[in-house]
C-alpha positions in Angstrom: -46.9 241.1 145.0 -50.2 239.9 146.2 -48.7 237.7 148.9 -46.9 240.8 150.2 -50.1 242.7 150.8 -51.6 239.5 152.6 -48.8 239.4 154.8 -49.0 243.0 155.7 -52.7 242.9 156.2 -52.2 239.6 158.5 -49.4 241.6 160.5 -51.9 244.6 160.9 -54.5 242.4 162.2 -52.2 240.7 164.5 -50.9 244.0 166.2 -54.6 245.1 166.4 -55.5 241.8 168.0 -52.6 242.1 170.4 -53.8 245.4 171.5 -57.5 244.3 171.7 -56.5 241.2 173.9 -54.4 243.4 176.2 -57.3 245.7 176.5 -59.7 243.1 177.2 -57.5 241.4 179.8 -56.8 244.8 181.5 -60.4 245.8 181.6 -61.4 242.5 183.2 -58.9 242.7 185.6 -59.5 246.3 186.6 -62.5 247.6 185.2 -62.2 251.1 184.4 -59.9 251.5 187.2 -55.9 251.3 186.8 -53.5 249.7 189.2 -51.2 252.8 189.3 -54.4 255.3 189.8 -54.2 255.7 193.5 -50.4 256.5 193.3 -50.4 258.9 190.6 -53.5 260.8 191.2 -52.1 263.8 193.0 -49.1 264.4 190.7 -49.3 266.8 187.6 -50.6 265.6 184.4 -47.4 265.4 182.9 -45.9 263.0 185.8 -49.2 260.9 185.3 -48.6 260.4 181.7 -44.9 259.4 182.2 -45.5 257.0 184.8 -48.4 255.4 182.9 -46.4 255.2 179.7 -43.5 253.6 181.4 -45.9 251.1 182.8 -47.9 250.4 179.4 -44.5 250.4 177.5 -43.4 247.3 179.6 -46.7 245.6 179.4 -46.7 245.8 175.5 -43.0 244.8 175.5 -44.1 241.4 176.6 -46.4 240.4 173.7 -44.0 241.9 171.4 -41.1 239.6 172.6 -43.6 236.6 172.6 -44.6 237.3 169.2 -41.0 236.8 167.8 -41.1 233.4 169.4 -44.3 232.4 167.9 -43.4 233.4 164.4 -41.3 231.2 162.3 -40.9 233.7 159.4 -39.2 236.6 161.2 -37.8 238.2 158.2 -41.5 238.8 156.9 -42.6 239.8 160.3 -39.9 242.4 160.6 -40.7 243.9 157.0 -44.4 244.3 158.0 -44.3 245.3 161.7 -43.6 248.9 161.1 -46.7 249.5 158.9 -48.9 247.7 161.5 -47.5 249.5 164.3 -48.2 252.8 162.3 -51.7 251.7 161.6 -52.5 251.0 165.4 -50.8 254.4 166.2 -53.1 256.1 163.6 -56.3 254.5 164.9 -55.5 255.3 168.5 -54.5 259.0 167.5 -57.7 259.4 165.4 -59.9 258.2 168.4 -57.9 260.5 170.9 -58.3 263.5 168.6 -62.0 263.0 167.9 -62.8 262.5 171.7 -60.9 265.4 172.5 -62.8 267.5 170.2 -66.1 266.1 171.0 -65.5 266.4 174.8 -64.1 270.2 174.1 -67.4 271.0 172.1 -69.8 269.5 174.4 -68.0 270.5 177.6 -68.3 266.9 179.1 -66.0 264.5 180.5 -68.0 261.5 179.6 -66.8 261.0 176.0 -63.4 259.8 177.5 -65.0 256.5 178.5 -65.0 255.6 174.9 -61.3 256.1 174.7 -60.9 254.3 178.2 -62.5 251.3 176.5 -60.5 251.4 173.6 -57.2 252.1 175.2 -57.6 251.2 178.9 -53.7 251.3 180.0 -54.0 255.1 179.4 -57.8 255.8 179.2 -58.6 254.7 182.8 -56.0 257.3 184.3 -56.9 259.9 181.8 -60.6 259.8 182.4 -59.8 260.0 186.4 -57.6 263.0 185.8 -58.9 264.8 182.7 -60.1 268.1 183.2 -62.8 269.4 180.8 -61.6 271.8 178.3 -57.9 271.7 179.3 -55.1 271.6 177.1 -53.1 269.5 179.5 -55.2 266.6 178.3 -53.1 266.9 175.1 -50.4 265.4 176.9 -52.0 262.1 176.8 -51.7 262.0 173.1 -48.6 259.8 173.7 -50.9 257.0 174.5 -51.4 256.7 170.7 -47.8 255.6 170.0 -46.7 254.0 173.3 -48.4 250.6 172.7 -46.6 250.3 169.2 -43.3 251.2 170.6 -43.6 248.6 173.4 -44.5 245.9 170.9 -41.3 247.0 168.8 -39.1 247.1 171.8 -40.1 243.6 173.0 -39.4 242.4 169.4 -36.1 244.1 169.4 -35.3 242.5 172.6 -35.9 239.1 171.3 -34.6 239.4 168.0 -31.3 240.8 169.7 -31.1 237.8 171.8 -31.5 235.5 168.5 -28.7 237.4 166.9 -31.0 238.7 164.1 -30.4 242.3 164.9 -27.3 243.9 165.7 -27.2 247.1 168.2 
């Protein structure tokens, strides 16, 4: 029973570590900018969210795919990955809601910089397009779940190739 919790905690730290590594690489490569920013800037917010979500989904699928290759104990990984992805999503969601409420109350755009550093795939476009006290900013709430979904998709593709998962 104790080993089950240790494996679960390791998987949570692994998924959070993957997110942080992607974030650091993205920030080092692009700063607080985004490679898609100049292309999506004039579009409505929902289109910006959709295009950025597709981009982030594909980026996060790559480490999900590689994660399965690197792990020898695939059954244990499959058992614990859902919990780890939910933890990552809850952390990102809590930060998003906190920053949204804070920026709404103080009527400033600057609190979004914090979210942009934590989740730069979405935060950088959100910061450039966010309107203070606009409910359109809530469309960006999907940014809390897309990283986990991308990791799960990458894992699914690799597990399907290995014959572990049936479609």
